[in-house]
C-alpha positions as CSV (number, residue, x, y, z in Angstrom):
1,L,9.5,26.4,24.9
2,Q,11.9,26.6,27.7
3,E,12.4,29.6,29.9
4,M,15.7,31.3,29.1
5,Q,17.9,33.4,31.3
6,P,18.5,37.0,30.1
7,F,21.6,37.5,28.0
8,K,24.1,40.3,28.6
9,N,25.2,40.4,24.9
10,S,23.0,39.8,21.8
11,A,25.9,37.8,20.3
12,D,25.3,35.2,23.0
13,I,21.7,34.5,21.8
14,L,22.2,34.6,18.0
15,P,23.7,31.1,17.8
16,K,20.9,29.7,19.9
17,V,18.2,31.3,17.8
18,R,20.0,30.0,14.7
19,V,19.9,26.5,16.1
20,M,16.2,27.0,16.9
21,A,15.6,27.9,13.3
22,Q,17.4,24.7,12.1
23,V,15.0,22.5,14.1
24,D,11.7,24.5,13.8
25,R,10.4,25.7,10.5
26,A,8.2,28.4,12.2
27,V,11.3,30.1,13.6
28,F,13.1,29.8,10.3
29,E,10.1,31.4,8.4
30,K,9.6,34.1,10.9
31,G,13.2,35.2,10.7
32,M,13.0,35.3,6.9
33,K,9.8,37.2,6.9
34,A,11.1,39.7,9.4
35,F,14.3,40.2,7.3
36,V,12.4,40.7,4.1
37,S,9.9,43.1,5.7
38,Y,12.8,45.1,7.2
39,V,14.7,45.4,3.9
40,Q,11.6,46.3,1.9
41,A,10.6,49.0,4.5
42,Y,14.1,50.4,4.5
43,A,14.1,50.5,0.7
44,K,10.7,52.2,0.4
45,H,11.3,54.8,3.2
46,E,10.6,58.3,2.1
47,C,13.8,59.7,3.6
48,S,16.2,58.0,1.2
49,L,18.9,60.5,1.9
50,I,19.3,59.0,5.4
51,F,18.2,55.4,4.7
52,R,20.3,54.5,1.7
53,M,20.2,50.9,0.5
54,K,23.9,51.0,-0.5
55,D,24.9,51.7,3.1
56,L,22.9,48.8,4.6
57,D,25.1,45.9,5.8
58,F,23.0,43.0,4.7
59,S,25.4,40.4,6.1
60,S,25.2,41.7,9.6
61,L,21.5,42.2,9.3
62,A,21.0,38.6,8.2
63,R,23.1,37.4,11.1
64,G,21.0,39.6,13.4
65,F,17.8,37.9,12.2
66,A,19.5,34.5,12.6
67,L,19.0,33.6,8.9
68,L,20.2,30.3,7.7
69,R,20.4,31.5,4.1
70,M,19.8,34.8,2.2
71,P,16.2,35.0,0.8
72,K,15.6,35.5,-2.9
73,M,14.3,39.0,-3.3
74,P,14.7,41.9,-5.8
75,E,16.6,44.1,-3.4
76,L,19.4,41.6,-3.0
77,R,19.7,40.7,-6.7
78,G,23.3,40.9,-7.9
79,K,24.8,41.4,-4.5
80,H,27.4,39.2,-2.9
81,F,27.7,38.7,0.8
82,S,31.2,37.5,1.7
83,D,30.6,38.1,5.4
84,F,27.5,35.8,5.5
85,T,28.0,32.1,5.6
86,P,24.8,30.1,4.8
87,I,24.3,26.7,6.3
88,T,24.6,23.5,4.1
89,L,21.3,22.1,5.5
90,D,18.5,21.8,2.9
91,T,16.1,24.3,4.4
92,D,13.1,22.5,2.7
93,S,13.8,19.6,5.1
94,I,13.3,21.7,8.2
95,P,10.1,20.4,9.9
96,Y,7.6,22.4,12.0
97,K,7.6,21.5,15.7
98,D,3.8,21.8,15.6
99,K,2.7,18.4,14.4
100,I,-0.5,19.7,12.8
101,R,1.3,22.3,10.7
102,E,4.0,19.7,9.7
103,K,1.3,17.3,8.6
104,Q,-0.3,20.0,6.5
105,R,3.0,20.9,5.0
106,Q,3.8,17.3,4.1
107,K,0.4,16.9,2.5
108,M,1.0,20.1,0.4
109,L,4.4,18.8,-0.6
110,E,3.0,15.5,-1.7
111,E,0.3,17.3,-3.8
112,Q,3.0,19.3,-5.5
113,R,5.0,16.2,-6.3
114,Q,2.0,14.4,-7.9
115,P,1.5,15.2,-11.6
116,D,-1.7,17.1,-12.3
117,R,-4.6,14.7,-12.9
118,K,-7.3,16.3,-14.9
């Protein structure tokens, strides 16, 4: 990782984090996991009069977490996000920068492609 200068505006950093997510699977997965956790916590909060799911701006939230695409989750089923533009990149092709993790991922993908031999 490189040392970064402080940003005056969060809008300055979001495109850079999104680029980082396109080249490192760990960043991509952490953003997705954080988004899913946030939405699930918001939905399950006890004070539903204040924290209403219908008032949550999912598109802005997804951009804030630098998501490349919306995750598949029950809370988002049936919703359309015209303000969010997913990238055309196949997210399954994003490698880990960590060579060991990428090697493990490739091995797991190869095992999934192979038919079951019993």
